[in-house]
KEBA-947463 format. One record per residue (C-alpha): x, y, z. Coordinates in Angstrom, 3 decimals. Each point is the difference from the previous one (the first is absolute). Layout:
% residues N
> X; Y; Z
...
END
This chain:
% residues 436
> 143.339; 90.611; 65.344
> 1.706; 3.323; -1.270
> -2.172; 2.773; -1.171
> 0.912; 3.376; -1.331
> -3.146; 2.060; 0.695
> -2.911; 0.010; 2.315
> -1.728; -0.740; -2.759
> 1.598; -3.273; -1.033
> 0.135; -1.058; 3.699
> -3.632; 0.514; 0.290
> -1.417; -1.889; -3.288
> 2.526; -2.413; 1.498
> -2.321; -0.391; 3.293
> 2.743; 1.401; 2.139
> -0.480; 2.542; 2.744
> 2.918; 2.357; 0.253
> 1.259; 1.438; 3.023
> -1.349; 3.337; -1.601
> -3.654; -1.142; -0.427
> 0.166; -1.220; 3.575
> 0.984; 3.595; 0.995
> -2.917; 1.486; -2.282
> -2.674; -2.423; 1.395
> 0.720; 0.772; 3.596
> 0.204; 3.779; -0.861
> -3.426; -0.781; -2.012
> -1.349; -2.570; 2.670
> -0.623; -1.889; -3.197
> 0.734; -3.811; -0.348
> 3.723; -0.485; -1.703
> -1.682; -2.221; -2.464
> -2.361; 2.214; -1.152
> 2.907; 2.822; -0.349
> 1.942; -2.811; -2.123
> -3.623; 0.170; -2.409
> 0.149; 3.429; -0.150
> 3.397; -0.069; -1.002
> -0.303; -2.899; -2.597
> -2.582; 1.499; -1.465
> 1.233; 3.993; -0.582
> -2.528; 1.501; 1.970
> 3.169; 0.895; 3.273
> 2.842; 0.665; -0.552
> 3.043; -0.261; 2.041
> 3.233; 2.212; -0.821
> 2.448; -1.266; 1.782
> 3.034; 0.133; -2.078
> 2.373; -2.895; 1.482
> 3.015; 2.564; 0.717
> -2.345; 2.439; 2.459
> 1.128; -2.353; 2.905
> -1.185; 3.040; 2.642
> -4.183; -0.089; -1.802
> -2.562; -0.767; 2.071
> -2.287; -1.591; -2.984
> -3.544; 1.603; -0.947
> -2.851; -1.366; -2.675
> -1.481; 2.364; -1.867
> -3.670; -0.942; -1.688
> -3.545; -0.975; -0.048
> -0.907; -1.074; 3.959
> 2.873; 1.551; 2.013
> 0.661; 3.522; 1.514
> 0.297; 3.047; -2.680
> 3.755; 0.427; 0.560
> 1.548; 3.234; -0.317
> 3.111; 1.537; -2.240
> 1.824; 3.085; 0.547
> 2.473; 1.248; -2.543
> 3.365; 1.868; 0.587
> 3.076; 0.636; -1.461
> 2.193; 2.995; -1.395
> -0.176; 1.832; -3.124
> 2.390; 2.719; -1.682
> -1.413; 2.924; 2.021
> 0.141; -1.795; 3.330
> 2.670; -2.500; 0.445
> 0.049; -0.570; 3.670
> -0.006; -3.752; 1.048
> 0.322; 0.427; 4.291
> -3.269; 1.911; -0.781
> -1.558; -2.430; -2.232
> 1.241; -3.013; 2.530
> -2.092; 2.073; 2.984
> -2.844; -0.685; -2.330
> 0.661; -3.537; -0.491
> 0.169; -0.008; 4.063
> -3.613; 1.528; 0.116
> -1.248; -2.356; -2.518
> 1.099; -2.700; 1.878
> -0.955; 1.601; 3.625
> -3.577; 0.593; -1.524
> -0.025; -3.939; -1.125
> -0.237; 0.581; -3.372
> 0.278; -2.905; -1.994
> 1.939; 0.758; -2.853
> 2.737; 2.954; -0.884
> 0.642; 1.165; -4.295
> 3.422; 1.384; -0.266
> -0.608; 2.268; -3.235
> 3.432; 1.547; 0.146
> 0.263; 1.562; -3.724
> 3.988; 1.531; 0.438
> 3.387; -1.354; 0.427
> 1.398; -3.130; 1.123
> -3.144; -1.477; 1.948
> 1.032; -3.366; 0.936
> 1.568; 0.975; 3.888
> -2.967; 1.603; 1.170
> -2.024; -2.730; -1.391
> 2.653; -2.884; 1.354
> -0.562; 1.185; 3.411
> -3.699; 0.460; -0.266
> -0.345; -3.389; -0.864
> 2.328; -1.070; 2.915
> -2.304; 2.403; 3.502
> -3.114; -0.679; -2.193
> -2.695; -2.781; 1.164
> -2.348; 1.843; -2.546
> 0.212; -1.306; -3.239
> 1.761; 2.142; -1.939
> -0.785; 1.362; -4.132
> 1.336; 1.393; -2.851
> -0.531; 1.263; -3.708
> 3.140; -1.380; -1.644
> -0.535; 2.878; -3.164
> 0.509; 2.616; 2.611
> 3.300; -0.995; 1.295
> 1.220; -0.879; -3.989
> 1.255; 3.173; -1.055
> 2.136; 0.780; 3.728
> 0.930; -3.271; -0.002
> 1.032; -0.646; -3.476
> 1.774; 3.635; -0.953
> -1.814; 0.146; -3.202
> -2.563; 2.197; -1.768
> -3.385; -1.622; -0.096
> 0.355; -0.534; -3.759
> 3.166; -1.483; 0.076
> -1.071; -2.548; 2.966
> -0.444; -3.741; -1.569
> -2.553; -2.698; 0.721
> 2.902; -2.175; 1.349
> 0.631; 3.009; 2.243
> -3.391; 0.303; 1.541
> 0.322; -3.950; 0.713
> 3.013; 0.590; 2.065
> -1.119; 2.969; 2.085
> -3.406; -2.657; 0.920
> 2.961; -2.997; 0.681
> 1.584; 2.389; 2.612
> -2.772; 1.193; 1.700
> -0.971; -3.650; 0.656
> 3.334; -0.859; 0.585
> -0.226; 2.808; 3.164
> -2.665; -1.793; 1.161
> -3.228; 2.227; -1.317
> -3.362; -1.840; 0.836
> -1.909; 1.796; -3.110
> 0.510; 1.471; -2.889
> -2.243; 2.676; -1.840
> 0.731; -0.884; -3.681
> -2.016; 1.651; -2.669
> -0.334; -3.052; -2.249
> -3.713; 0.988; -1.693
> 1.009; 3.176; -1.890
> 0.443; -1.987; -2.801
> -0.294; 1.326; -4.079
> -3.675; -0.376; 0.377
> -0.223; 1.488; 3.016
> 1.400; 2.584; -1.058
> -1.693; 0.322; -3.339
> -2.948; 0.154; 1.837
> 0.977; 2.938; 2.211
> 1.023; 2.113; -2.947
> -3.076; -0.518; -2.042
> -2.560; 1.109; 2.908
> 1.954; 2.241; 1.563
> -0.009; 1.384; 3.454
> -0.304; 3.185; 2.261
> 3.687; -0.909; 2.401
> 1.207; -2.418; -2.663
> 2.422; -2.374; 2.002
> 0.490; 0.711; 4.068
> 1.907; -3.309; 0.854
> 3.620; 1.164; 0.224
> 1.228; -3.419; -0.945
> -2.800; 0.009; -2.867
> 0.653; 3.055; -1.195
> 3.978; -1.267; -0.529
> -1.034; -2.845; -1.835
> -2.502; 1.376; -2.091
> 3.375; 2.774; -1.057
> 2.672; -2.948; -0.320
> -2.741; -1.697; -2.559
> -0.549; 3.001; -1.692
> 3.850; 0.937; -0.213
> 1.487; -3.400; -0.810
> -3.268; -1.441; -2.045
> 0.306; -2.880; 1.823
> -3.045; -2.317; 2.220
> -0.068; 0.559; 3.628
> 3.633; -2.450; 1.063
> -2.267; -0.741; 3.021
> -2.825; -1.465; -2.159
> 2.345; -1.299; -2.342
> 2.224; -1.674; 1.910
> -2.464; -1.060; 2.476
> 1.244; -3.451; 0.583
> 3.254; 0.743; 1.245
> -1.137; 2.225; 1.995
> -2.090; -2.334; 1.690
> 2.971; -2.369; 0.075
> 1.854; 2.993; 1.893
> -3.099; 0.427; 2.517
> -0.586; -3.947; 0.692
> 3.709; -0.361; 1.023
> -0.412; 2.051; 3.060
> -3.858; -0.411; 0.275
> -0.330; 3.927; -0.727
> -3.750; 0.472; -0.437
> -0.874; 2.396; -3.162
> -2.317; 2.793; 0.259
> -1.190; 0.694; -2.881
> -0.293; 3.474; -0.357
> -2.406; 2.180; -1.573
> 1.876; 2.475; -2.575
> -3.322; 1.463; -1.672
> -1.607; 0.071; 2.723
> -2.349; 3.297; 0.523
> 1.724; 3.228; 1.341
> -3.558; 2.104; 0.052
> -3.513; -1.292; 0.663
> -0.507; 0.982; -3.230
> 2.503; -2.740; -1.648
> -1.823; -2.500; 2.650
> -0.692; -3.340; -1.832
> 0.774; 1.007; -3.734
> 1.288; -2.416; -2.547
> 3.508; 0.496; 1.426
> -0.401; -1.285; 3.022
> -2.364; -2.910; -0.273
> 1.990; -0.725; -3.261
> 2.866; -0.316; 1.906
> -1.345; -1.726; 3.012
> -1.106; -2.782; -2.444
> 3.429; -0.329; -1.416
> 0.918; -0.068; 3.821
> -2.470; -2.952; 1.017
> 1.856; -2.387; -2.830
> 3.187; 0.783; 1.447
> -1.086; -1.225; 2.918
> -1.150; -3.125; -0.984
> 3.576; -0.197; -1.579
> 1.412; 0.480; 3.755
> -1.716; -2.576; 1.790
> 0.940; -2.479; -2.888
> 3.765; 0.850; 1.096
> -1.048; -0.219; 3.634
> 0.741; 3.478; 0.364
> -2.125; 2.254; 2.946
> -2.212; 2.912; -2.102
> -1.614; 3.077; 1.810
> -1.481; 1.787; -2.842
> -0.131; 4.153; 0.487
> -3.407; 2.494; -0.379
> -0.859; 3.474; -1.277
> 1.060; 3.403; 1.639
> -2.613; 2.039; -0.076
> -3.406; -0.677; -0.607
> -3.731; 1.223; 0.712
> -1.762; -2.040; 2.969
> -2.526; -0.977; -2.154
> 2.245; -2.270; -2.093
> 1.803; -1.579; 2.888
> -1.827; -3.047; 0.623
> -0.632; -0.967; -3.158
> 4.222; 0.431; -0.923
> 0.722; -2.064; 3.111
> -2.119; -3.045; -1.157
> 0.851; 0.371; -3.720
> 3.806; -0.210; 1.126
> -0.948; -3.246; 2.011
> -1.825; -1.241; -3.197
> 2.415; 0.818; -2.675
> 3.301; -1.183; 2.739
> -1.201; -3.142; 0.763
> -0.562; 0.890; 3.664
> 3.720; 1.374; 0.371
> 0.829; 2.560; 2.912
> -0.811; 3.375; -0.778
> 2.250; 2.499; 1.123
> -1.679; 3.780; -0.289
> 1.335; 3.761; -0.070
> -2.936; 1.372; 1.415
> -1.946; 0.414; -1.828
> -0.078; 3.335; 0.077
> -3.655; 1.552; 0.023
> 0.455; 3.731; -0.850
> 2.247; 1.943; -2.092
> -0.086; 3.173; 1.983
> 1.295; -0.580; 3.365
> 3.882; 0.520; 0.137
> 1.235; -0.217; 3.348
> -2.749; -2.406; 1.201
> 0.376; -2.882; -2.031
> 0.558; -2.377; 2.450
> -3.326; 0.753; 0.546
> -0.782; -0.299; -3.132
> 1.266; -3.151; -0.658
> -1.116; -1.452; 3.573
> -3.244; 0.225; -1.427
> 0.116; -1.369; -2.961
> 2.442; -2.956; 1.296
> -2.556; -0.910; 2.774
> -2.469; -0.342; -2.766
> 2.001; -2.099; -2.024
> 1.434; -2.829; 2.578
> -3.706; -0.024; 1.395
> -1.008; -1.008; -3.819
> 3.394; -2.207; -0.193
> 3.352; 1.623; -0.298
> 2.090; -1.677; 2.637
> 3.391; 2.175; 0.239
> -0.260; 4.011; 0.056
> 2.804; 2.130; -1.076
> -0.102; 3.079; 3.027
> -0.088; 3.692; -1.649
> 1.462; 2.918; 1.656
> -1.238; 3.674; 0.759
> 2.624; 0.442; -2.913
> -0.683; -1.896; -3.003
> 0.099; 2.193; -3.283
> 2.202; 2.498; 2.449
> 3.163; -1.275; 1.049
> 1.808; -2.587; 1.894
> -1.822; -1.296; 2.935
> 1.946; 1.638; 3.143
> -0.398; -2.186; 3.385
> -3.493; 2.035; 1.273
> -1.112; -1.123; -3.189
> 0.639; -3.430; -0.277
> -1.440; -0.369; 3.942
> -3.176; 1.833; -1.993
> 0.111; -2.413; -2.680
> 0.257; -3.395; 2.128
> -2.798; 0.715; 1.978
> -2.189; 1.060; -2.606
> 0.649; -3.187; -1.972
> -0.981; -2.064; 3.511
> -2.319; 1.334; 0.277
> -2.287; -1.034; -2.982
> 1.803; -3.423; 0.429
> -1.755; -0.808; 3.093
> -2.650; 1.488; -1.421
> -0.225; -2.164; -2.916
> 0.734; -2.977; 2.328
> -2.908; 0.808; 2.185
> -2.337; 0.200; -3.885
> 1.114; -3.277; -0.944
> -0.352; -2.110; 3.410
> 4.001; -0.820; 0.851
> 0.224; -2.171; 3.217
> 0.673; 2.494; 2.600
> -0.329; 3.172; -1.467
> -3.323; 0.838; 1.966
> 1.691; -1.026; 3.303
> 2.594; 3.189; 0.109
> -3.107; 2.306; -0.687
> -1.884; -1.748; 2.413
> 2.276; -0.014; 2.916
> 0.866; 4.257; -0.823
> -4.053; 0.608; 0.181
> -0.049; -2.150; 3.776
> 2.759; 2.183; 1.010
> -1.612; 3.100; -1.356
> -2.704; -0.809; 1.606
> 1.665; -0.785; 3.528
> 1.911; 3.576; -0.992
> 3.273; -1.546; 0.925
> 2.166; 2.161; -1.822
> 3.284; -2.458; 0.607
> -1.772; -2.669; -1.757
> -0.916; 2.106; -2.674
> 3.341; 1.234; -0.783
> 1.161; -3.473; 0.187
> -2.457; -0.894; -2.969
> 0.394; 2.608; -1.971
> 1.684; 0.190; -3.888
> 2.343; 2.341; 1.649
> -0.431; 0.169; 3.455
> 2.503; 3.209; 0.372
> -1.910; 1.990; -1.757
> -3.129; -0.892; 1.897
> 1.234; 0.823; 2.800
> 1.701; 2.962; -0.836
> -3.206; 1.657; -1.447
> -1.968; -1.095; 3.728
> 2.606; 1.895; 1.891
> 0.870; 2.544; -1.921
> -3.414; 1.326; 1.487
> -0.488; -2.089; 3.371
> -3.666; -0.115; 1.203
> -0.741; 0.686; 3.604
> -1.269; -3.330; 0.054
> 2.266; -2.705; -0.992
> -3.418; -2.289; -0.564
> -0.739; 2.527; -2.915
> 1.521; 1.905; -2.967
> 0.953; 4.260; -0.278
> -2.912; -0.779; -2.610
> -3.444; -0.835; 2.036
> 1.305; 0.155; 3.564
> -2.690; -0.698; 2.082
> -2.216; -0.460; -2.440
> 1.735; -2.832; -1.493
> -2.385; -2.605; -0.992
> 1.225; -2.978; 0.819
> 0.542; 1.686; 3.111
> -3.660; 0.993; 0.549
> -0.911; -3.484; -1.298
> 2.377; -1.677; 1.965
> -1.321; 1.693; 3.401
> -3.268; -0.773; -0.265
> 0.017; -3.571; -0.690
> 2.171; -0.633; 2.910
> -2.965; 1.652; 2.124
> 1.806; 3.538; 0.281
> -1.415; 3.879; -0.533
> 1.989; 1.746; -2.097
> 1.093; 3.162; 1.469
> 1.447; 2.692; -2.951
> 0.643; 2.890; 2.378
> 2.856; -0.173; 2.568
> -2.079; 0.061; 3.447
> 2.076; 2.074; 2.477
END
């Protein structure tokens, strides 16, 4: 039997090669992966034209995955720098990379990215529309937007953020309620402006079936964008956010009916005490579709440290059901991130994801920590460096102030608690002064 998408195969009882790979990575039965894909609880974004892809599953019961955003802007147009970020993301084991380039002809960079990357590739076609079409926003037609989606699909993009939920009803609710920071989604704001200037319905909502037909042909996963995500903690869990989420739940079911895989995108800024309830609400309203969150950023007053505010929120979100974390760098809200920012953002997000996997009881998650703890008990530094999430940084810190005794570090020296306890348990005498 021929099938177009992973979901179509799963519903027909077929375990695809991609499902086999995901099952091996997750240490799960391939038939269980097939069942989860068939139900929509797991997505395997895998465009049929992305031949360099190493497939990953995103969804309930699987490891929390990480996405890295990159791409050029009008103020920063160095594609070589962006490719360095790509290599860093791949070296760090990130499962997805989103090309958010929004200036000029981006397809050359994107095609190179897809050809070389084993990570899933995502895009936001709305960002690319103006440069790709070389038109002012008000002059772009619904057909034009569909052309951009098809171009990205043909290039091999695995998932696309499509802001289909910000329809006239959602806009009416947003205008009625008002907000402190209004619309902070770049794609959402452009659609809001296009709708206001043309008087038309959101083309991605009005022509949703045509969008799904394009995505199905290439097995592109739709990532339903949250155009009305809160941009500050004052706006979280408001009528605009929840109203759009209800629309996204309906659009999720429509996509599944056409065998298009779905992820749903979630809130940006949110106080910690609201996160768990929001995760459960999303899963309920969107029928347990995989949930992809940006942050959530838990306080608005730490620019320069938003990789930390995001990691706090991401860990809470993932522990309560989020499946996919979009990294946030220290440059968030300030500038395009440089290579160091990207590294800091990746590590913060990986820490959040792993901490959540421990909390969720993902098989094997604790084993890594237990191996590190055993190496730490034995003060085996080489083993600790090999197990560390960022072993290069751990080694650099240790060796920057080397201890006189390699069985300790320069913090405690011979007063190291592990050294003291180990020596007593081995029947030795603890000596803290050099014997001369």
